C-alpha positions as CSV (number, residue, x, y, z in Angstrom):
1,M,-1.3,22.7,73.1
2,I,-4.3,25.0,73.4
3,T,-6.8,25.0,76.3
4,M,-10.3,26.3,75.8
5,T,-12.9,27.0,78.5
6,L,-16.6,26.8,77.6
7,E,-19.2,27.9,80.2
8,Y,-22.8,26.7,79.8
9,A,-25.9,26.0,81.9
10,S,-26.4,22.4,82.8
11,I,-29.9,21.5,83.9
12,Y,-30.4,18.4,85.9
13,T,-33.1,17.0,88.4
14,L,-32.4,15.7,91.8
15,P,-34.4,12.8,93.1
16,R,-37.4,13.7,95.3
17,D,-36.3,12.0,98.5
18,M,-32.9,13.6,98.2
19,W,-34.6,16.9,97.7
20,N,-36.8,16.5,100.7
21,R,-33.9,15.4,102.9
22,E,-31.9,18.4,102.0
23,H,-34.6,21.0,102.1
24,G,-37.2,19.4,104.4
25,S,-40.2,20.1,102.3
26,S,-41.6,18.9,99.0
27,K,-41.9,21.0,96.0
28,S,-43.1,20.4,92.6
29,M,-40.9,19.7,89.7
30,E,-41.7,23.1,88.4
31,N,-39.8,24.6,91.4
32,Q,-36.6,22.7,90.5
33,S,-33.5,24.8,91.0
34,V,-31.2,25.5,88.0
35,E,-27.6,25.8,88.9
36,P,-25.0,27.0,86.5
37,R,-22.1,24.6,85.9
38,T,-18.8,25.2,84.2
39,T,-17.1,22.6,82.1
40,H,-13.5,22.8,80.8
41,L,-12.9,21.4,77.3
42,V,-9.3,20.9,76.4
43,L,-8.3,20.8,72.7
44,H,-4.8,19.5,71.8
45,Y,-2.8,21.2,69.0
46,I,-0.3,18.8,67.5
47,N,3.2,20.2,66.6
48,Y,3.4,19.1,63.0
49,R,6.9,20.4,62.4
50,R,8.3,18.0,64.9
51,L,6.2,15.2,63.4
52,Y,7.6,15.9,59.9
53,L,11.2,15.9,61.1
54,L,10.5,12.6,62.9
55,C,9.1,11.0,59.8
56,F,11.9,12.3,57.6
57,F,14.7,10.9,59.8
58,S,12.9,7.7,60.2
59,L,12.6,7.3,56.5
60,F,16.3,8.3,56.0
61,I,17.4,5.7,58.5
62,I,15.3,3.0,56.8
63,L,16.5,3.9,53.3
64,T,20.2,4.3,54.1
65,A,22.2,1.6,52.4
66,E,24.4,-0.6,54.4
67,A,28.1,0.1,53.9
68,T,29.3,-2.2,51.1
69,E,32.6,-2.6,49.2
70,Y,32.2,-1.7,45.5
71,I,34.6,-2.9,42.7
72,V,34.6,-0.8,39.5
73,L,35.9,-2.5,36.4
74,P,36.7,-0.7,33.1
75,A,34.9,-1.4,29.9
76,P,36.5,-4.2,27.8
77,G,37.9,-1.6,25.3
78,D,39.6,0.3,28.1
79,E,41.4,-2.6,29.7
80,F,45.2,-2.4,29.4
81,G,46.6,-4.9,27.0
82,V,43.2,-6.3,25.9
83,S,42.2,-6.1,22.2
84,V,38.8,-4.7,21.2
85,A,38.2,-6.3,17.9
86,G,40.7,-9.2,18.0
87,E,43.7,-7.3,16.8
88,D,47.2,-8.0,18.0
89,V,48.1,-5.9,21.0
90,Q,51.8,-5.2,21.8
91,I,52.6,-3.9,25.2
92,V,55.2,-1.2,25.0
93,E,57.4,-0.6,28.0
94,D,56.3,2.5,29.9
95,T,58.9,5.0,30.9
96,I,58.4,7.3,33.8
97,E,60.3,10.5,33.8
98,P,61.7,11.4,37.3
99,Y,60.4,14.5,38.9
100,W,63.8,16.2,38.9
101,H,63.7,16.2,35.0
102,F,60.8,18.6,35.2
103,L,62.5,20.7,37.8
104,L,65.6,20.9,35.6
105,W,63.6,21.8,32.5
106,L,61.8,24.5,34.5
107,A,65.1,25.9,35.8
108,I,66.5,26.1,32.3
109,M,63.5,27.9,31.0
110,N,63.7,30.4,33.7
111,I,67.4,31.0,32.9
112,L,66.7,31.5,29.2
113,S,63.9,33.9,30.0
114,V,66.4,36.3,31.6
115,V,69.2,36.0,29.1
116,D,68.1,39.0,27.1
117,I,67.8,41.0,30.3
118,L,71.3,40.1,31.3
119,V,72.8,40.7,27.8
120,L,71.0,44.0,27.1
121,P,73.1,46.1,29.6
122,A,76.3,44.6,28.1
123,K,75.2,45.8,24.7
124,F,74.6,49.3,26.0
125,L,78.0,49.3,27.7
126,F,79.8,48.2,24.6
127,A,78.0,50.8,22.5
128,I,79.1,53.5,24.9
129,I,82.8,52.6,24.8
130,G,82.7,52.1,21.0
131,F,82.3,48.3,20.7
132,R,79.5,46.3,19.2
133,I,78.4,42.7,19.8
134,V,78.4,40.9,16.5
135,D,75.7,38.3,15.8
136,K,74.0,36.8,12.7
137,R,71.7,39.7,12.3
138,N,74.4,42.4,12.0
139,V,77.4,40.4,10.9
140,L,77.3,42.0,7.4
141,D,76.7,45.5,8.6
142,N,80.4,46.2,8.4
143,P,81.2,47.3,4.8
144,S,84.6,45.7,4.7
145,R,83.3,42.4,6.1
146,D,80.4,42.5,3.6
147,N,82.9,43.0,0.7
148,I,84.9,40.0,1.8
149,Y,81.8,37.8,2.1
150,A,80.7,38.9,-1.4
151,Y,84.0,38.0,-2.9
152,I,84.1,34.6,-1.3
153,K,80.5,34.0,-2.4
154,T,81.3,34.8,-6.1
155,N,84.7,33.1,-6.0
156,P,84.1,29.8,-4.2
157,G,87.4,28.1,-3.3
158,T,89.4,31.3,-3.1
159,C,92.4,31.5,-0.8
160,F,93.5,34.1,1.8
161,S,96.0,35.9,-0.4
162,D,93.4,36.3,-3.2
163,V,91.0,37.9,-0.7
164,V,93.6,40.3,0.5
165,K,94.4,41.4,-3.1
166,S,90.8,41.9,-4.0
167,T,89.9,44.0,-1.0
168,D,93.0,46.2,-0.6
169,L,92.9,45.5,3.2
170,N,95.8,44.6,5.4
171,K,96.2,40.9,6.3
172,G,95.3,41.4,10.0
173,T,92.0,43.1,9.1
174,V,91.1,40.4,6.5
175,R,92.0,37.7,9.0
176,Y,89.8,39.2,11.6
177,H,86.8,39.6,9.3
178,I,87.2,36.0,8.1
179,Q,87.3,34.7,11.6
180,V,84.1,36.6,12.4
181,L,82.4,35.3,9.3
182,E,83.4,31.7,10.2
183,S,82.2,32.2,13.8
184,Q,78.8,33.3,12.6
185,N,78.7,30.3,10.1
186,K,78.6,32.6,7.0
187,I,81.6,30.9,5.4
188,E,83.5,27.6,5.9
189,S,87.2,26.7,5.3
190,Y,88.5,23.9,3.2
191,K,92.0,22.5,3.3
192,D,93.7,22.0,0.0
193,G,97.2,20.7,0.6
194,G,99.0,23.6,2.3
195,K,96.4,26.2,1.5
196,I,93.1,27.1,3.1
197,R,90.2,27.7,0.8
198,Y,86.9,29.4,1.7
199,F,83.3,28.7,0.6
200,Q,80.0,30.1,1.3
201,N,78.6,28.1,4.2
202,N,75.0,27.2,3.1
203,S,75.6,23.5,2.3
204,M,75.7,24.6,-1.3
205,Y,78.7,22.5,-2.3
206,N,79.5,18.9,-1.7
207,E,82.9,17.4,-1.4
208,K,83.4,16.7,-5.1
209,E,82.2,20.1,-6.1
210,K,84.7,21.7,-3.7
211,K,87.5,19.7,-5.3
212,V,86.5,20.8,-8.8
213,L,86.2,24.5,-7.8
214,V,89.5,24.4,-5.9
215,T,91.1,22.9,-9.0
216,F,89.7,25.6,-11.2
217,Q,91.3,28.3,-9.1
218,S,94.4,27.4,-11.0
219,T,94.1,28.7,-14.5
220,M,96.6,26.2,-15.8
221,K,94.9,23.2,-14.2
222,Q,91.5,24.4,-15.4
223,R,92.8,24.6,-19.0
224,I,94.3,21.1,-18.9
225,V,91.0,19.6,-17.5
226,L,89.0,21.3,-20.2
227,E,91.3,20.2,-23.0
228,I,91.0,16.6,-21.8
229,L,87.2,17.0,-21.5
230,N,87.0,18.2,-25.2
231,G,88.9,15.0,-26.2
232,K,91.4,16.8,-28.4
233,C,94.4,16.7,-26.1
234,N,94.6,13.6,-24.0
235,T,98.4,12.9,-23.9
236,N,101.4,14.7,-22.5
237,V,102.7,15.5,-25.9
238,A,99.4,16.9,-27.1
239,L,98.9,19.0,-24.0
240,T,102.5,20.3,-24.2
241,R,102.0,21.5,-27.8
242,K,98.5,22.9,-27.2
243,I,99.1,24.8,-24.0
244,G,102.8,25.7,-24.7
245,I,104.4,24.4,-21.5
246,S,107.1,21.8,-20.9
247,K,106.5,18.1,-20.4
248,G,107.7,18.3,-16.8
249,T,105.1,21.0,-16.0
250,V,102.4,19.0,-17.6
251,S,103.4,15.9,-15.7
252,Q,103.4,17.8,-12.4
253,H,99.8,19.1,-13.0
254,M,98.6,15.7,-14.1
255,K,100.0,14.1,-10.9
256,N,97.9,16.6,-8.8
257,L,94.8,16.0,-10.9
258,K,95.2,12.2,-10.5
259,D,95.6,12.6,-6.7
260,T,92.3,14.6,-6.5
261,G,90.6,11.9,-8.6
262,L,89.5,14.2,-11.5
263,I,91.7,12.5,-14.1
264,E,92.2,8.8,-14.9
265,E,95.1,7.2,-16.8
266,I,94.4,4.6,-19.4
267,M,97.0,2.4,-21.1
268,R,96.7,2.4,-24.9
269,G,99.4,0.4,-26.6
270,R,102.7,1.7,-25.3
271,G,101.4,5.1,-24.4
272,I,99.1,6.7,-21.8
273,I,96.0,8.7,-22.4
274,Y,94.0,10.8,-20.0
275,R,90.3,11.1,-19.4
276,I,87.9,12.8,-17.0
277,N,86.7,10.6,-14.1
278,N,83.0,9.8,-14.8
279,S,82.0,10.7,-11.2
280,Y,83.3,14.2,-11.8
281,K,82.4,14.7,-15.5
282,N,79.0,16.4,-14.9
283,I,80.5,18.7,-12.2
284,V,83.3,19.7,-14.5
285,E,80.8,20.5,-17.3
286,R,78.7,22.5,-14.8
287,Y,81.6,24.8,-13.6
288,R,83.7,24.9,-16.8
């Protein structure tokens, strides 16, 4: 608020009788006395800032919505179990994984992340004392082991004694290298009666192929099978004359071939003839 003071001369005339009473004589109007008079004018300055704040809060109070409970509903296409275009909706049971599954997975990942750190010092230690950890990456770095693997690869179905003869290594060394190759899944063993046969382990051979390859490890059995396949010698007598072995030896080999399923017997009159089993015929022709 601002107060302003203005001073000005105010001229006024006193009535005659009042003048005579006060001054005791009469004077003309020209001799009227002029007295200065001070008047105070007060101008009020309004504080507009307070007025603005008052108006704002008044408007805010008026426009403030009353507290109300709102319910938000999803769109029709987002509702659980409700079709959008009339299609069939099948609700599948939800499965909630417990929180400890996540913790277990996290712990396993942390353990695996430090495996290399734990194994690396062991590798250095074995290298210092002259040992080496064998894995799939270096399993064939040993020349003797590589030769054994190459022989088994080129002679599928070979036995332990044949590997020893082909490598000129002692049995203990051959046995050790074969065990290493098996542990690293480079080769696999196959039982043939009382013998153990070895194959390259790359799922290259099925069961029937293994039987044929093992059979062909015997030169005599292979020749008998091929003679029967050619159709020229399909009886005991013919095989005895062609191959030059006794009937008892032929009968023994034929029994083994029938047990494996490669050969079938067919009665013709009073005699017996042999033929290749149809399920093995293509395999025999492939590895003949």
